[in-house]
C-alpha positions as CSV (number, residue, x, y, z in Angstrom):
1,M,10.6,49.3,21.6
2,K,10.5,47.7,25.1
3,Q,8.4,44.8,23.7
4,H,11.0,44.2,21.0
5,T,13.8,44.3,23.6
6,I,12.0,41.7,25.7
7,S,11.8,39.5,22.6
8,I,15.5,39.6,21.9
9,I,16.4,39.0,25.5
10,A,14.0,36.1,25.9
11,L,14.9,34.5,22.6
12,S,18.6,34.7,23.2
13,M,18.2,33.0,26.6
14,L,15.8,30.4,25.3
15,V,18.2,29.5,22.4
16,A,21.0,29.4,24.9
17,T,19.1,26.9,26.9
18,N,17.0,24.1,25.5
19,A,13.3,25.0,26.1
20,N,12.8,21.6,27.8
21,A,12.4,20.1,24.4
22,G,14.1,16.7,24.7
23,A,11.9,15.0,27.2
24,Y,12.5,11.4,28.2
25,M,10.0,8.9,26.9
26,F,8.7,7.0,30.0
27,P,6.8,3.8,29.0
28,E,6.5,3.3,32.8
29,L,3.7,5.8,32.8
30,G,1.4,4.0,30.4
31,M,2.6,0.5,29.4
32,M,2.5,-1.0,32.9
33,S,5.6,-3.1,32.3
34,N,7.4,-1.9,35.4
35,S,7.6,-5.2,37.2
36,T,9.5,-6.8,34.3
37,A,11.4,-3.6,33.3
38,G,9.6,-3.4,30.0
39,A,9.9,-7.1,29.0
40,G,6.7,-8.1,27.3
41,A,5.9,-4.4,27.2
42,G,3.2,-4.6,29.8
43,A,0.2,-6.3,28.2
44,Q,1.6,-6.1,24.6
45,A,2.3,-9.8,24.3
46,I,0.3,-11.1,27.3
47,A,-3.2,-9.6,27.1
48,E,-4.2,-10.2,30.7
49,G,-5.5,-6.8,31.8
50,A,-7.2,-3.6,30.7
51,E,-3.8,-2.0,30.3
52,T,-3.7,-3.8,27.0
53,A,-5.8,-0.9,25.6
54,F,-2.6,1.2,25.8
55,A,0.1,-1.4,25.3
56,N,-1.3,-3.2,22.3
57,P,-4.9,-2.5,21.1
58,A,-4.8,-5.6,18.8
59,A,-4.5,-7.9,21.8
60,M,-7.9,-6.6,23.1
61,S,-9.5,-9.3,21.0
62,E,-8.4,-11.8,23.6
63,F,-11.1,-10.5,26.0
64,D,-14.6,-11.9,26.0
65,T,-15.9,-9.8,28.9
66,P,-15.4,-6.1,29.8
67,V,-12.4,-5.3,32.0
68,M,-11.3,-2.1,33.7
69,A,-8.0,-1.1,35.4
70,F,-6.7,1.8,37.6
71,N,-3.1,2.6,38.2
72,I,-1.7,4.6,41.1
73,Q,2.0,5.4,40.8
74,G,4.8,7.4,42.3
75,M,7.9,8.6,40.6
76,V,11.0,9.8,42.5
77,S,14.1,11.1,40.7
78,S,17.7,11.6,41.9
79,I,19.6,14.0,39.7
80,D,23.0,15.0,41.1
81,Y,25.2,17.6,39.3
82,T,28.9,18.1,40.2
83,D,30.5,21.2,38.7
84,S,34.0,20.7,37.3
85,G,35.1,24.2,36.6
86,S,32.4,26.3,34.9
87,T,33.6,29.7,33.7
88,G,32.2,33.2,33.0
89,V,28.6,33.8,34.0
90,F,28.4,30.1,35.1
91,A,31.1,30.5,37.7
92,G,30.3,30.9,41.3
93,G,27.4,28.4,41.6
94,D,27.3,25.5,44.0
95,D,29.8,22.8,43.4
96,Q,27.1,20.1,44.1
97,T,23.5,20.4,43.1
98,A,20.6,18.0,43.7
99,A,17.8,18.5,41.1
100,G,15.7,15.5,41.8
101,T,11.9,15.7,42.3
102,S,8.9,13.5,43.0
103,M,5.4,13.3,41.6
104,P,2.3,11.2,41.7
105,V,0.9,9.6,38.5
106,G,-2.3,7.9,37.6
107,S,-3.8,6.1,34.6
108,F,-7.1,4.4,33.6
109,Y,-7.9,1.7,31.1
110,Y,-11.1,0.0,29.8
111,I,-11.9,-2.7,27.3
112,Q,-15.4,-3.5,25.9
113,P,-16.0,-6.5,23.6
114,I,-18.5,-5.6,20.8
115,N,-18.9,-9.0,19.1
116,D,-16.8,-12.0,18.3
117,K,-14.7,-9.9,15.8
118,W,-14.5,-6.4,17.2
119,T,-13.4,-5.0,20.6
120,A,-13.1,-1.4,21.7
121,G,-11.0,0.2,24.4
122,V,-9.8,3.4,25.8
123,A,-6.7,4.5,27.8
124,L,-6.0,7.7,29.7
125,A,-2.3,7.8,30.5
126,S,1.0,9.5,29.7
127,S,3.9,8.6,27.4
128,G,6.6,10.8,28.9
129,G,7.7,14.2,30.2
130,S,10.4,15.9,32.2
131,L,10.5,17.3,35.7
132,I,13.6,18.9,37.2
133,D,14.4,21.5,39.9
134,Y,18.0,22.8,40.3
135,G,17.2,25.8,42.5
136,P,18.6,29.3,42.1
137,D,22.2,28.4,43.3
138,Y,22.9,25.9,40.5
139,A,25.9,26.9,38.3
140,G,23.6,26.8,35.2
141,A,20.6,28.5,36.8
142,L,21.0,31.3,34.2
143,L,20.0,28.6,31.6
144,L,17.5,26.7,33.7
145,Q,16.3,26.9,37.3
146,D,13.4,24.5,37.1
147,A,11.2,23.0,34.4
148,Q,8.4,20.6,33.9
149,L,6.9,19.2,30.7
150,L,3.9,17.0,31.3
151,T,1.9,15.0,28.8
152,V,-1.4,13.1,29.1
153,Q,-3.0,11.0,26.4
154,L,-6.6,10.0,25.6
155,N,-6.2,6.9,23.5
156,P,-9.4,5.3,22.1
157,S,-8.8,2.2,20.0
158,V,-10.4,-0.8,18.3
159,S,-9.2,-4.3,17.5
160,Y,-10.3,-6.8,14.8
161,K,-9.8,-10.5,15.2
162,V,-8.9,-12.0,11.8
163,N,-8.9,-15.6,13.2
164,E,-8.0,-17.4,16.4
165,Q,-4.4,-16.6,15.9
166,L,-4.2,-13.1,14.4
167,S,-5.6,-9.7,15.4
168,F,-5.0,-6.1,14.3
169,G,-5.6,-2.9,16.2
170,V,-5.7,0.8,15.5
171,G,-6.0,3.8,17.8
172,L,-6.3,7.6,17.9
173,V,-4.1,9.5,20.3
174,S,-5.0,13.0,21.6
175,E,-2.2,14.3,23.7
176,L,-2.1,17.4,25.8
177,G,1.4,18.9,26.5
178,V,2.0,21.5,29.2
179,L,5.3,23.3,29.7
180,E,6.4,25.5,32.6
181,Q,10.0,26.7,32.8
182,N,12.0,29.3,34.8
183,L,15.4,30.8,34.1
184,A,17.0,32.4,37.2
185,G,18.8,35.3,35.4
186,S,22.1,36.7,36.5
187,T,22.8,37.6,40.2
188,D,23.7,41.2,39.2
189,G,20.3,41.7,37.6
190,I,21.7,42.5,34.1
191,I,20.1,39.3,32.6
192,P,16.5,39.2,33.9
193,K,14.6,36.2,35.3
194,I,12.5,34.6,32.6
195,E,9.3,32.5,32.9
196,V,8.1,30.4,30.0
197,T,4.7,28.7,29.8
198,G,3.0,26.9,26.9
199,D,0.5,24.2,26.1
200,S,-0.7,22.3,23.1
201,L,-3.3,19.6,22.1
202,D,-2.0,17.5,19.2
203,F,-2.8,14.1,17.7
204,G,-1.3,10.9,16.6
205,Y,-2.2,7.2,16.1
206,T,-1.2,3.7,17.0
207,L,-1.0,0.6,14.8
208,S,-0.7,-2.9,16.4
209,S,-0.9,-6.6,15.8
210,F,-1.1,-9.7,18.0
211,Y,-0.2,-13.3,16.9
212,K,-0.7,-16.5,18.8
213,I,1.9,-19.0,17.6
214,D,0.5,-21.7,19.7
215,A,-1.0,-22.2,23.1
216,N,2.3,-21.3,24.9
217,N,3.9,-18.7,22.6
218,Q,2.6,-15.3,21.4
219,I,4.0,-12.1,20.1
220,G,2.8,-8.5,19.8
221,F,3.8,-5.4,17.9
222,T,2.9,-1.8,18.5
223,Y,3.8,1.4,16.6
224,R,3.1,4.8,18.2
225,S,3.3,7.7,15.8
226,E,5.2,10.9,16.4
227,I,3.3,13.7,18.1
228,D,4.6,17.2,17.1
229,H,3.6,19.8,19.7
230,E,3.7,23.6,19.1
231,L,3.5,24.8,22.7
232,D,2.0,28.2,22.4
233,G,2.2,30.4,25.4
234,E,4.1,33.3,26.9
235,V,7.6,34.4,27.8
236,T,7.7,36.8,30.7
237,A,10.7,39.0,31.6
238,L,11.2,42.4,33.2
239,G,7.5,42.5,34.0
240,A,6.4,42.2,30.3
241,S,5.1,39.2,28.4
242,N,5.6,38.2,24.8
243,D,3.8,35.5,22.8
244,S,6.0,32.4,22.2
245,S,5.9,29.0,20.5
246,I,8.2,26.2,21.3
247,N,8.3,23.0,19.3
248,V,8.5,19.8,21.3
249,V,8.5,16.4,19.5
250,M,7.3,13.2,21.2
251,P,9.1,10.9,18.8
252,A,7.6,7.8,17.1
253,M,8.4,4.4,18.7
254,A,8.0,0.8,17.9
255,L,8.0,-2.3,20.1
256,L,8.1,-6.0,19.4
257,S,7.4,-8.3,22.3
258,G,7.0,-12.0,23.0
259,H,5.6,-14.2,25.8
260,H,6.5,-17.8,26.2
261,Q,5.1,-20.2,28.7
262,L,8.1,-22.5,29.5
263,T,6.5,-24.6,32.2
264,A,3.2,-24.7,34.1
265,D,4.7,-22.2,36.6
266,T,7.3,-20.2,34.6
267,A,6.9,-17.8,31.7
268,M,9.6,-15.8,29.9
269,M,9.0,-12.6,28.0
270,W,11.1,-10.1,26.0
271,S,10.9,-6.9,24.1
272,L,12.9,-5.1,21.4
273,G,12.3,-1.4,20.9
274,W,13.2,1.6,18.7
275,T,12.6,5.3,19.3
276,D,12.9,7.9,16.6
277,F,14.9,10.4,18.6
278,S,16.8,11.6,15.5
279,K,13.7,13.8,14.8
280,I,15.0,16.0,17.6
281,A,17.8,17.5,15.6
282,E,16.8,21.0,16.4
283,T,14.2,22.8,18.4
284,P,12.6,25.9,16.8
285,V,11.7,28.7,19.1
286,T,9.5,31.6,17.9
287,L,8.7,34.8,19.7
288,T,6.6,37.8,18.4
289,N,9.5,39.7,16.9
290,A,12.2,37.0,16.6
291,S,12.9,33.4,16.0
292,G,15.8,30.9,16.4
293,G,16.7,27.3,16.8
294,I,18.4,25.0,19.3
295,A,20.8,22.4,18.0
296,R,20.4,18.9,19.6
297,D,21.6,16.3,17.1
298,W,20.0,13.4,18.9
299,K,20.2,9.9,17.5
300,D,17.7,7.1,17.4
301,T,17.8,4.6,20.3
302,V,17.3,0.9,20.5
303,S,16.3,-1.1,23.5
304,A,16.1,-4.7,24.7
305,S,14.6,-6.3,27.8
306,V,14.0,-9.8,29.2
307,G,11.8,-10.8,32.1
308,V,10.2,-13.7,33.9
309,H,6.9,-14.6,35.6
310,Y,6.9,-17.3,38.3
311,Q,3.5,-18.6,39.5
312,L,4.2,-19.2,43.2
313,N,0.7,-20.6,44.0
314,S,-2.9,-20.1,42.8
315,K,-2.9,-16.6,44.3
316,W,0.6,-15.2,43.9
317,R,2.8,-14.6,40.9
318,L,6.4,-13.2,41.2
319,E,7.7,-11.0,38.4
320,S,11.1,-9.5,37.4
321,G,13.1,-8.2,34.4
322,V,16.0,-6.2,33.1
323,Y,16.2,-3.5,30.4
324,Y,18.9,-1.7,28.4
325,E,18.6,1.3,26.0
326,T,21.3,3.1,24.0
327,S,21.9,6.9,24.5
328,P,20.5,9.5,22.1
329,Q,23.4,11.8,22.6
330,D,26.9,11.4,24.2
331,D,28.6,14.6,23.0
332,P,28.9,16.8,26.1
333,T,28.8,20.0,24.0
334,Y,25.2,19.0,23.0
335,Q,24.0,18.2,26.5
336,Y,21.6,20.6,28.2
337,P,20.4,21.1,31.8
338,D,16.8,20.1,31.1
339,V,17.3,16.4,30.2
340,P,20.9,15.1,30.6
341,T,21.0,12.0,28.4
342,G,22.9,8.7,28.5
343,E,22.4,5.0,28.4
344,I,19.5,3.6,30.4
345,W,19.4,0.5,32.5
346,K,16.3,-0.7,34.3
347,L,15.6,-3.4,36.9
348,G,12.0,-4.3,37.7
349,M,10.3,-6.5,40.2
350,G,6.8,-7.1,41.5
351,A,4.1,-9.4,42.3
352,S,0.5,-10.1,41.2
353,Y,-2.2,-11.3,43.6
354,E,-5.6,-12.8,42.5
355,L,-7.9,-11.3,45.1
356,N,-10.9,-13.2,43.7
357,S,-12.5,-14.1,40.3
358,Q,-12.9,-10.4,39.5
359,W,-10.1,-8.4,41.1
360,R,-6.4,-8.8,40.4
361,L,-3.8,-6.6,42.1
362,Q,-0.2,-6.0,40.8
363,M,2.4,-4.3,43.0
364,Y,5.6,-3.2,41.2
365,Y,8.9,-1.4,41.6
366,E,11.3,-0.3,38.9
367,Y,14.8,1.2,39.3
368,L,16.0,3.3,36.3
369,Y,19.6,4.2,36.0
370,A,20.3,6.9,33.4
371,G,24.0,6.8,33.9
372,Q,26.7,9.4,34.2
373,S,26.9,12.1,31.6
374,S,29.0,15.2,31.2
375,I,28.0,18.7,30.0
376,E,30.3,21.3,28.4
377,Y,27.9,23.9,27.1
378,T,29.4,27.2,25.9
379,L,27.5,30.5,25.7
380,L,28.7,33.4,23.5
381,E,31.6,31.4,22.1
382,G,34.4,33.4,20.7
383,S,33.4,36.6,22.4
384,P,35.0,38.4,25.4
385,L,32.0,37.1,27.5
386,E,32.5,33.4,26.5
387,S,31.2,31.2,29.3
388,T,31.1,27.4,29.7
389,L,28.9,25.3,32.0
390,Q,31.0,22.3,32.7
391,G,30.1,19.4,35.0
392,D,29.0,15.8,35.4
393,Y,25.6,14.2,36.1
394,D,24.6,11.0,38.0
395,I,20.9,10.2,37.5
396,D,18.5,7.5,38.7
397,L,14.7,7.2,39.0
398,H,12.4,5.1,41.0
399,F,8.9,4.0,39.9
400,F,6.5,2.2,42.3
401,G,2.8,1.6,42.4
402,L,-0.3,-0.5,42.3
403,L,-2.3,-1.6,39.3
404,M,-5.8,-2.9,39.9
405,N,-7.8,-4.8,37.3
406,Y,-11.5,-5.6,37.6
407,R,-13.2,-8.1,35.3
408,F,-17.0,-7.6,35.0
């Protein structure tokens, strides 16, 4: 009987919250397009470093010697919540809450030519995740105190050169997803604290192409398939644990990019993107003795970016770009504390330095503004205990790091 009670309590609270299911997709963690804010999608239409193994495997055919790259990155988020009159069980929290966090990130890439037609590569990187920490005094801490969803991908791939202009690529994606989430419970102890954990290893694929129009113009296309995680783990409340499974979708995405050498010193690049966020219409949550679903109703997003490279001299190149992406959900009644959503703007800048004939260093910084969004989430609607979490978010993130390429 106690185990069944725990199931109902945990399920009701997980369905009330969002189980951290709508993670942001962060190309910054794998594509290495930060200095141009996504324009050119890293190496997708450029093919100048080993990061091409992740960005566009088809373009690996441009390499005639092995190349390897390491990325060391930091991510800092600023997530500010201002309460605007929460009611019921959400009343009494702090008027202002800072939920930002910071974390280190790393990635590795390697490309190995096999012959004049075939090239192999591998990438170890991440495609996205979510990290947020409100603390116990947040007005919505009953729904979410802190959470992290982290992903890491192992992405082996091959490319085939059809001719000097056209190449195709295909890759296998093995992605590990890990979820940790805490719900604070009510201050009177009636609703218990809840801890959620889960992990999943699932698979997807990439399809890509690379086309050289002429010596100064080239385009690349990459499609990354959906990865559907069933994060199996435990929900713990009142000292008892219950098996759980939470569905998290890392949606499919497609990118088309171009690189155009305008003069001897100046190159322009662009990218157009689509992400299949409409697949996140609902998040199923299953416990041992109960199941339910979380309505999200997200929409597909489209993005566009443009950037520039300027060769300052034989050693230094300056880089910059700007990016815009539509919002997957603007209705405040569908917003949740784990990933407040809105339009995204990015501004990137950086510089590459040719240390010698083998080493190239790229330093980058990107500012991501996720806009201002509102939340009006109602719990137990229509009952005497009806409660509404109501407030506004202001969110921005900072990515900075160093990418090191070594040509053998």
